[in-house]
N, C-alpha and C positions, 0 to 999 in steps of 0.2 A: 609626431615630433620639431620641437621649437626650431625653428631657421640659423638661430644666432647659436646654438649649445651643437658643438662638432662630435662628432660619433667617438670620438676617446671620451669626452666629457662625460658623456650616456653611458659609454659602459662601464667606466670608474663609475660613476654613482650606483647605478645597478652592482658592481662590486661590492662597493663598499655597505649599502642597503641590505646585501646577503651575508655579510659578515657580521654585520650589526646584529643582523636577528639567528642566525649560528651562534653568535658571541653568548644573546638572553638567552636562547633553548640550554645551553650548558653550563651557563650562573646557575641558573635556577632549577636545572636538574642535580647539579651540585651540591648546593644550599640544601635543595629535600631530601638527599640521600644524608646529608652530614646530621639534619636536624632529626630524621628518625635513628641514624644512629647513635643521639647526642639523647636521645630522649629513651633511648631501649637503656642507655647504658646508667644514667639516669634512677630509673626505674627500678632498676635491678641493684643500683647503692641503697646498704643501710647503715645506716651513721651508730658508729660502737660506741659512742658516746652516752647517748638516751637507751632509758630501760624499756624492755618490753611494755608496750602498751596492751589493756584490754578491750575489746572491742564491745564488752558489753558494757549496754550505759545503764543507767539507774531501773529502778524499775519500777513500773506502768502504776498509773494512780489511778482512782477512776470515783466515780460520785454518783449515785442515784438521784435522779430527776425527780420528783415528785409530776403527777398526772398534769397540774396546771403550770410549770414550769417546760414541760414536754411539748403543751399545746403553745407557753411562749414563744416557746422556739423555735417548733415548727410556724406559726405566724412569722416570725422573724424570716427565716428562710425564705418563705413564699415571696415577703416584701421584698428582700432582696435580690429574689433571682429572678424578679418581673420587672426588672431594669427597662 
């Protein structure tokens, strides 16, 4: 305990420190609770102006490779994977 500080000053500083910590904990909890509620509300909200969107994408396309192209691609993968 420093010699130049009175007991009341030390008690006051401890009380202010505890009050600050308690305030920070309460504010953090309130903000987290409100954020969860806002995210839940926002996720359940549907915009009536936009039409229903189809979830399916375009059909997949594929190309058959010749054996020479397959070998070249395998060599490229080996070269890039060997970094």
